C-alpha positions as CSV (number, residue, x, y, z in Angstrom):
1,M,18.7,-34.9,86.9
2,P,16.5,-32.5,84.9
3,S,16.3,-33.3,81.2
4,Y,17.5,-30.9,78.5
5,A,13.9,-30.3,77.5
6,E,13.0,-29.1,81.0
7,I,16.1,-26.9,81.4
8,A,15.6,-25.3,77.9
9,A,11.9,-24.8,78.3
10,I,12.5,-22.9,81.6
11,R,15.6,-21.0,80.6
12,L,14.9,-20.2,76.9
13,G,11.1,-20.4,76.9
14,F,8.3,-19.6,79.3
15,G,8.4,-22.7,81.3
16,L,6.7,-26.1,81.3
17,S,3.1,-27.0,80.6
18,P,1.1,-30.3,81.0
19,R,-0.3,-29.6,77.6
20,L,3.0,-29.2,75.7
21,T,6.1,-31.2,74.9
22,P,9.2,-29.0,74.4
23,P,11.9,-30.1,72.0
24,A,14.3,-32.7,73.4
25,D,17.6,-31.3,71.9
26,P,19.2,-28.0,70.9
27,S,18.5,-28.4,67.2
28,G,14.8,-28.9,67.9
29,M,14.8,-25.9,70.2
30,A,16.4,-23.6,67.6
31,A,14.2,-25.0,64.8
32,S,11.0,-24.2,66.9
33,V,11.7,-20.5,66.6
34,A,10.5,-20.5,63.0
35,A,6.8,-20.8,64.1
36,S,7.1,-17.4,65.8
37,T,8.1,-15.7,62.5
38,R,4.6,-16.3,61.1
39,F,1.4,-14.4,61.8
40,G,-2.1,-14.6,60.4
41,S,-4.3,-12.2,58.5
42,E,-5.8,-11.0,61.8
43,A,-2.5,-9.5,63.0
44,V,-2.0,-5.8,63.3
45,T,0.3,-4.5,60.5
46,L,1.5,-1.1,59.3
47,D,-0.8,-1.2,56.3
48,K,-3.8,-1.7,58.7
49,V,-2.7,1.1,61.1
50,R,-2.1,3.5,58.2
51,A,-5.7,2.9,57.0
52,W,-7.1,3.3,60.5
53,Q,-5.1,6.6,60.9
54,D,-6.3,7.8,57.6
55,K,-9.9,7.3,58.6
56,G,-9.3,8.8,62.0
57,L,-7.9,12.0,60.5
58,D,-11.3,12.5,58.7
59,L,-13.3,11.7,61.8
60,G,-11.1,13.9,64.0
61,A,-11.4,16.9,61.6
62,A,-15.2,16.5,61.5
63,A,-15.4,16.3,65.3
64,R,-13.2,19.4,65.7
65,A,-15.6,21.2,63.4
66,G,-18.2,21.1,66.1
67,D,-20.6,18.4,64.8
68,P,-21.8,16.4,67.9
69,A,-22.6,13.4,65.8
70,A,-19.1,13.4,64.3
71,R,-17.6,13.5,67.8
72,D,-19.7,10.5,68.8
73,R,-18.5,8.6,65.7
74,D,-14.9,9.5,66.5
75,V,-15.2,8.3,70.1
76,A,-16.9,5.1,68.9
77,Y,-14.2,4.5,66.3
78,R,-11.4,5.0,68.9
79,R,-13.2,2.6,71.2
80,R,-13.3,0.0,68.5
81,L,-9.6,0.4,67.8
82,G,-8.9,0.1,71.5
83,G,-10.6,-3.3,71.4
84,I,-8.4,-4.3,68.5
85,Y,-5.3,-3.3,70.6
86,R,-6.6,-5.2,73.6
87,A,-7.0,-8.3,71.4
88,A,-3.5,-7.8,70.1
89,I,-2.2,-7.9,73.7
90,Q,-4.2,-11.0,74.4
91,N,-2.7,-12.6,71.3
92,R,0.8,-11.9,72.5
93,F,0.0,-13.7,75.8
94,A,-1.8,-16.5,73.9
95,R,1.1,-17.2,71.6
96,A,3.5,-17.3,74.5
97,V,1.2,-19.7,76.3
98,D,0.8,-22.0,73.3
99,D,4.4,-22.0,72.0
100,P,5.6,-25.6,72.7
101,S,9.2,-24.5,73.3
102,G,8.5,-20.9,74.2
103,F,11.8,-19.9,72.7
104,G,10.4,-18.1,69.7
105,E,8.0,-16.0,71.7
106,R,10.8,-15.2,74.2
107,L,12.9,-14.0,71.3
108,V,10.0,-11.8,70.2
109,W,9.9,-10.3,73.6
110,F,13.7,-9.9,73.7
111,W,14.1,-8.2,70.3
112,A,11.0,-6.0,70.7
113,D,12.6,-4.8,74.0
114,H,16.0,-4.4,72.3
115,F,14.4,-2.1,69.8
116,T,12.1,-0.5,72.3
117,V,9.1,1.6,71.1
118,T,6.1,2.9,73.0
119,G,2.7,4.2,72.0
120,G,0.4,6.7,73.8
121,T,-2.7,7.2,71.6
122,V,-4.8,4.3,70.4
123,Y,-3.3,4.7,66.9
124,W,0.3,4.6,68.1
125,N,-0.4,1.8,70.6
126,L,-1.6,-0.2,67.5
127,M,1.6,0.9,65.7
128,T,3.7,-0.6,68.4
129,D,2.0,-4.0,67.8
130,A,2.5,-3.6,64.1
131,F,6.2,-3.0,64.8
132,V,6.4,-6.5,66.3
133,Q,4.8,-8.1,63.2
134,D,6.6,-5.9,60.6
135,A,10.1,-5.5,62.1
136,I,10.6,-8.3,64.6
137,R,8.9,-11.6,63.8
138,P,10.0,-11.9,60.2
139,H,13.7,-11.7,61.2
140,L,14.0,-13.9,64.2
141,T,15.9,-16.5,62.2
142,G,17.4,-14.1,59.7
143,R,20.1,-11.4,59.6
144,F,20.5,-8.9,62.4
145,A,21.1,-6.2,59.7
146,D,17.7,-6.8,58.2
147,M,16.0,-6.7,61.6
148,M,17.8,-3.5,62.4
149,L,16.9,-1.8,59.1
150,A,13.2,-2.8,59.6
151,A,13.2,-1.6,63.1
152,E,15.0,1.7,62.6
153,T,12.9,2.8,59.6
154,H,9.5,1.6,61.0
155,P,7.1,4.5,61.8
156,A,6.8,3.3,65.4
157,M,10.6,4.0,65.9
158,V,10.6,7.1,63.8
159,R,7.9,8.6,65.9
160,Y,9.1,7.3,69.3
161,L,12.6,8.8,69.0
162,D,11.3,12.1,67.4
163,Q,13.0,11.4,64.1
164,D,10.1,12.8,62.1
165,R,10.9,16.2,63.7
166,S,14.5,16.1,62.5
167,V,15.2,18.3,59.5
168,G,18.6,18.8,57.7
169,P,19.8,22.4,58.4
170,N,20.6,22.8,54.7
171,S,17.7,20.8,53.4
172,A,15.2,22.1,50.8
173,R,12.5,22.2,53.6
174,A,14.8,24.3,55.9
175,R,15.7,26.7,53.1
176,R,12.0,27.2,52.3
177,N,11.3,28.1,55.9
178,P,14.3,30.2,57.0
179,D,12.4,31.8,59.9
180,K,10.9,28.5,61.2
181,P,12.9,26.5,63.8
182,L,13.5,23.1,62.1
183,G,16.2,21.5,64.1
184,L,18.4,18.4,63.8
185,N,17.3,15.7,66.3
186,E,19.9,13.2,67.4
187,N,17.7,10.8,69.4
188,L,17.5,8.0,66.9
189,A,21.1,8.3,65.8
190,R,22.4,8.0,69.4
191,E,20.2,5.0,70.2
192,M,21.1,3.3,67.0
193,I,24.7,3.4,68.1
194,E,24.5,3.2,71.9
195,L,21.6,0.8,72.3
196,H,20.9,-1.0,69.1
197,S,24.4,-1.8,67.7
198,L,27.8,-0.9,69.1
199,G,26.8,-0.4,72.7
200,V,27.6,2.3,75.3
201,G,31.4,2.7,75.7
202,A,32.2,1.6,72.2
203,D,34.8,3.6,70.2
204,Y,32.6,6.3,68.6
205,S,32.4,10.1,69.0
206,Q,29.8,12.8,69.3
207,Q,30.8,13.7,65.8
208,D,29.7,10.2,64.6
209,V,26.4,10.7,66.3
210,T,25.8,14.1,64.7
211,Q,26.9,12.9,61.2
212,L,24.5,9.9,61.6
213,A,21.7,12.2,62.7
214,E,22.3,14.2,59.5
215,L,22.2,11.1,57.4
216,L,18.9,10.0,59.0
217,T,17.1,13.3,58.2
218,G,14.5,12.4,55.6
219,L,13.0,9.6,57.7
220,A,9.4,10.7,58.3
221,Y,6.0,9.1,58.3
222,H,2.5,10.3,57.5
223,P,-0.5,8.0,57.0
224,R,-1.5,9.7,53.8
225,Q,2.0,9.7,52.2
226,T,3.6,6.6,50.9
227,G,7.0,5.4,52.1
228,I,9.1,6.5,55.0
229,F,11.6,8.9,53.4
230,R,11.2,12.5,52.4
231,P,14.2,13.8,50.3
232,G,13.1,17.4,50.8
233,Q,14.0,17.4,54.5
234,A,17.2,15.3,54.2
235,E,20.6,17.0,54.7
236,P,22.5,17.2,51.4
237,G,26.1,16.2,51.0
238,V,28.4,13.6,52.5
239,E,28.3,12.4,56.1
240,T,31.1,10.4,57.7
241,V,30.2,7.8,60.4
242,L,33.0,5.8,62.0
243,G,35.3,6.8,59.2
244,V,33.0,5.7,56.4
245,R,31.5,8.2,53.9
246,Y,27.9,8.0,53.0
247,G,25.7,10.1,50.7
248,G,26.8,12.8,48.3
249,G,24.2,12.1,45.6
250,R,20.5,12.6,45.7
251,A,19.4,11.8,49.3
252,S,17.7,8.4,49.5
253,L,16.9,5.5,51.9
254,D,19.9,3.6,50.3
255,D,22.3,5.8,52.3
256,I,20.6,4.7,55.5
257,R,20.6,1.1,54.4
258,G,24.3,1.4,54.0
259,V,25.2,2.8,57.4
260,I,22.9,0.3,59.1
261,A,24.6,-2.6,57.3
262,D,27.9,-1.3,58.5
263,L,26.8,-0.8,62.1
264,A,25.3,-4.3,62.1
265,R,28.6,-6.0,61.0
266,H,30.8,-3.9,63.4
267,P,32.9,-6.0,65.8
268,A,31.5,-4.0,68.7
269,T,28.0,-4.9,67.7
270,A,28.8,-8.6,67.8
271,R,30.1,-8.2,71.4
272,H,27.2,-6.0,72.5
273,I,24.5,-8.3,71.1
274,A,26.2,-11.4,72.4
275,R,26.4,-10.0,75.9
276,K,22.9,-8.8,75.9
277,M,21.5,-12.2,74.8
278,A,23.6,-13.9,77.5
279,V,22.4,-11.5,80.2
280,H,18.7,-12.0,79.2
281,F,18.7,-15.8,78.8
282,V,21.5,-16.9,81.2
283,A,22.6,-14.6,84.0
284,D,22.8,-11.0,85.1
285,E,26.6,-11.5,85.0
286,P,27.0,-14.1,82.3
287,P,30.2,-16.2,82.0
288,Q,32.6,-14.5,79.7
289,P,33.3,-17.7,77.6
290,L,29.6,-17.8,76.7
291,V,29.7,-14.2,75.6
292,D,32.8,-14.8,73.6
293,R,31.3,-17.8,71.8
294,L,28.1,-15.9,70.9
295,A,30.1,-13.0,69.7
296,A,32.2,-15.2,67.5
297,V,29.1,-16.8,66.0
298,F,27.6,-13.4,65.3
299,A,30.8,-12.2,63.6
300,D,31.5,-15.4,61.7
301,T,28.0,-15.6,60.3
302,S,27.5,-11.9,59.6
303,G,24.8,-11.6,62.3
304,D,22.8,-14.8,61.4
305,L,20.3,-14.8,64.2
306,G,19.3,-18.4,63.5
307,A,22.9,-19.4,64.2
308,M,22.8,-17.3,67.4
309,N,19.6,-19.1,68.5
310,L,21.3,-22.5,68.0
311,A,24.5,-21.4,69.8
312,L,22.4,-20.3,72.8
313,A,20.3,-23.5,72.7
314,E,23.5,-25.6,72.8
315,A,25.2,-23.6,75.6
316,P,26.1,-25.7,78.6
317,E,25.7,-22.6,80.7
318,L,22.0,-23.0,80.5
319,R,22.3,-25.9,83.0
320,Q,25.4,-24.6,84.8
321,Q,23.9,-21.2,85.6
322,F,20.4,-22.5,86.3
323,R,18.1,-20.2,88.3
324,R,20.5,-17.2,87.9
325,K,17.7,-15.1,86.5
326,M,14.6,-13.5,88.0
327,R,11.5,-13.9,85.9
328,Q,10.1,-10.6,84.7
329,P,6.4,-10.1,85.3
330,F,5.3,-11.0,81.8
331,D,7.5,-14.1,82.0
332,F,6.0,-15.0,85.4
333,L,2.4,-14.7,84.3
334,V,2.9,-16.6,81.1
335,A,4.8,-19.4,83.0
336,A,2.0,-19.6,85.5
337,L,-0.7,-19.8,82.8
338,R,1.3,-22.6,81.1
339,G,1.9,-24.5,84.4
340,L,-1.8,-24.3,85.2
341,G,-2.7,-25.8,81.9
342,V,-4.4,-22.7,80.5
343,D,-4.4,-22.5,76.7
344,G,-4.3,-19.7,74.2
345,R,-8.0,-19.9,73.4
346,Q,-8.9,-19.2,77.0
347,V,-6.6,-16.2,77.0
348,R,-8.1,-14.8,73.8
349,D,-11.6,-15.4,75.1
350,M,-11.0,-13.3,78.3
351,K,-13.5,-10.4,78.6
352,P,-12.0,-7.0,79.1
353,G,-12.6,-7.0,82.8
354,Q,-11.0,-10.4,83.2
355,L,-7.9,-9.4,81.2
356,Q,-7.5,-6.3,83.4
357,R,-8.0,-8.2,86.7
358,L,-6.0,-11.3,85.9
359,L,-3.1,-10.1,83.8
360,M,-2.8,-6.4,83.0
361,Q,-3.3,-4.9,86.5
362,P,-1.2,-7.5,88.2
363,M,1.6,-7.0,85.6
364,T,1.6,-3.3,86.3
365,A,1.6,-3.9,90.1
366,M,4.6,-6.2,89.6
367,G,6.4,-3.3,88.0
368,Q,6.0,-3.9,84.3
369,A,3.1,-1.9,82.8
370,W,2.4,-3.3,79.3
371,G,4.2,-1.3,76.6
372,S,5.6,1.3,79.0
373,P,9.3,0.9,79.8
374,L,10.8,4.0,81.3
375,G,13.2,4.7,78.4
376,P,14.6,3.5,75.0
377,D,16.8,1.1,76.8
378,G,13.8,-1.1,77.6
379,W,13.1,-3.1,80.7
380,P,15.9,-3.7,83.2
381,E,17.5,-7.2,83.4
382,D,18.9,-7.2,86.9
383,Q,17.3,-9.2,89.7
384,A,17.0,-6.1,91.9
385,A,14.6,-4.5,89.5
386,W,12.0,-7.3,89.9
387,A,12.6,-8.5,93.4
388,S,11.2,-5.4,95.2
389,P,9.0,-6.0,98.2
390,Q,6.0,-4.6,96.4
391,G,6.6,-6.7,93.3
392,L,7.1,-9.9,95.2
393,A,4.0,-9.2,97.4
394,M,2.0,-8.9,94.2
395,R,3.2,-12.2,92.9
396,I,2.2,-13.9,96.1
397,T,-1.2,-12.2,96.0
398,W,-1.7,-13.3,92.4
399,A,-0.6,-16.9,93.3
400,L,-3.2,-17.0,96.1
401,S,-6.1,-15.5,94.2
402,A,-5.8,-15.8,90.4
403,P,-5.4,-19.6,89.8
404,S,-8.9,-20.4,91.0
405,R,-10.3,-17.8,88.5
406,L,-8.3,-19.3,85.7
407,T,-8.9,-23.1,86.2
408,D,-11.9,-24.9,87.6
409,P,-11.2,-27.1,89.4
410,L,-7.7,-26.2,90.5
411,P,-5.1,-28.7,89.6
412,D,-3.8,-31.0,92.3
413,A,-0.9,-29.1,93.8
414,R,1.3,-32.2,93.6
415,Q,0.5,-32.6,89.9
416,L,1.1,-28.9,89.3
417,L,4.6,-29.2,91.0
418,R,5.4,-31.9,88.4
419,A,3.8,-30.1,85.5
420,A,5.4,-26.7,86.1
421,L,8.8,-27.7,87.5
422,G,9.5,-31.3,86.5
423,D,12.7,-32.6,88.0
424,T,13.9,-29.1,88.7
425,A,11.9,-28.7,91.9
426,S,13.9,-28.3,95.1
427,E,13.7,-30.8,97.9
428,A,12.3,-28.1,100.2
429,L,9.4,-27.3,97.8
430,S,8.8,-31.0,97.1
431,W,8.4,-31.6,100.8
432,A,6.2,-28.6,101.5
433,V,3.6,-28.8,98.7
434,P,2.0,-32.2,99.8
435,R,1.7,-30.8,103.3
436,A,-0.2,-27.7,102.3
437,E,-3.5,-27.2,104.1
438,S,-5.5,-26.9,100.9
439,Q,-5.0,-27.2,97.1
440,A,-5.2,-23.4,96.8
441,E,-2.4,-23.1,99.3
442,G,-0.3,-25.7,97.6
443,V,-0.7,-24.1,94.2
444,A,0.2,-20.7,95.7
445,L,3.3,-22.2,97.4
446,I,4.5,-23.4,93.9
447,L,3.8,-20.2,92.0
448,A,5.2,-17.9,94.7
449,S,8.3,-20.1,95.3
450,A,11.9,-19.1,94.4
451,D,12.0,-22.3,92.3
452,F,9.2,-20.9,90.0
453,N,10.2,-17.2,90.1
454,R,13.7,-17.9,89.0
455,R,14.8,-19.6,85.8
């Protein structure tokens, strides 16, 4: 029978590795998450992106003025920043490859997807990575309300959901510009309720969304202005959201803190977050008792995510519902790297062309282009989204061609079977691998198998 360490590493993490020893019990698994809350001085942060944008504004202005040398400097600067963003992506892969349990880095992926943001330009691509360091990592074992506040008020979210374009109809800015169309934008308000807290179908009205949108006016970002709140564009007066009154004095970020705290502690939020975690980590249709237990932990601890991590690590459904989830492409690639014995240093040392050929292009072909989910609801969870003929064909192609470019020599296929799947390998795969015509074929059989692609 597979050990707890094997089950947990596959279900909660990114799989097994011959280099790493996952925690042997739930408490160790939950405690391992703390390592993912930390990041070094090389990490992309809001302060760094703000400084890069500030310099970019000067370079862009000079380039638009017609100076050819300035245009060259601007292009070179953007190219350098593109390299920093590429290194940030490599670091995400590397941390997932090196995390002994994998649980912390899986939670980073889960919560960054829950609070989806996307980029576009090199500056906003970098801002999406800063979002992970600023809003997600520090709160993996903290309070959901704190993570939600950090996420909703981060420049990456403000820009992604067009909140910086939202102006109170009766704000000072609107009154100064009576002939200029400065409208109220409800994108962030709607997603805060429908996706980030209560969930679609909860007991709220369009009026709640509109009132929350008015309360959020004032959130705005500019690299040359400090803070994230502009009182001059905030709607004055009192707004009522879910029966609670906010504001009424001088508009400030404190009103937004208050409504987020209340949304975070709402009973519907406990149910929504519990089900979403159960779906991501356990099964597309998770057992209701698991959802109920997670919801109770969330409610009883006021959204303590450390307690949620432990409850998930202790869940007997991890074993009972084994292989009920299809690995997403990022998960598949990281699990393959781990199984093959690749370490984080090798990932960070990849040249741009290698990164594209071995990771980024295959991930896109499998259906998950980096940082580009189709909407604010993030990447789909259901098996059908990842088991398309094209996506599965790309996994097989990768399994046949990529391992020999990543490891020299290839691991013995029988050793890889043990290293990547432990005692979870099926009898059919255990029979087939030793009979493969070559090591390359044996490795491909493992990485393309249902045993490996499901967790």
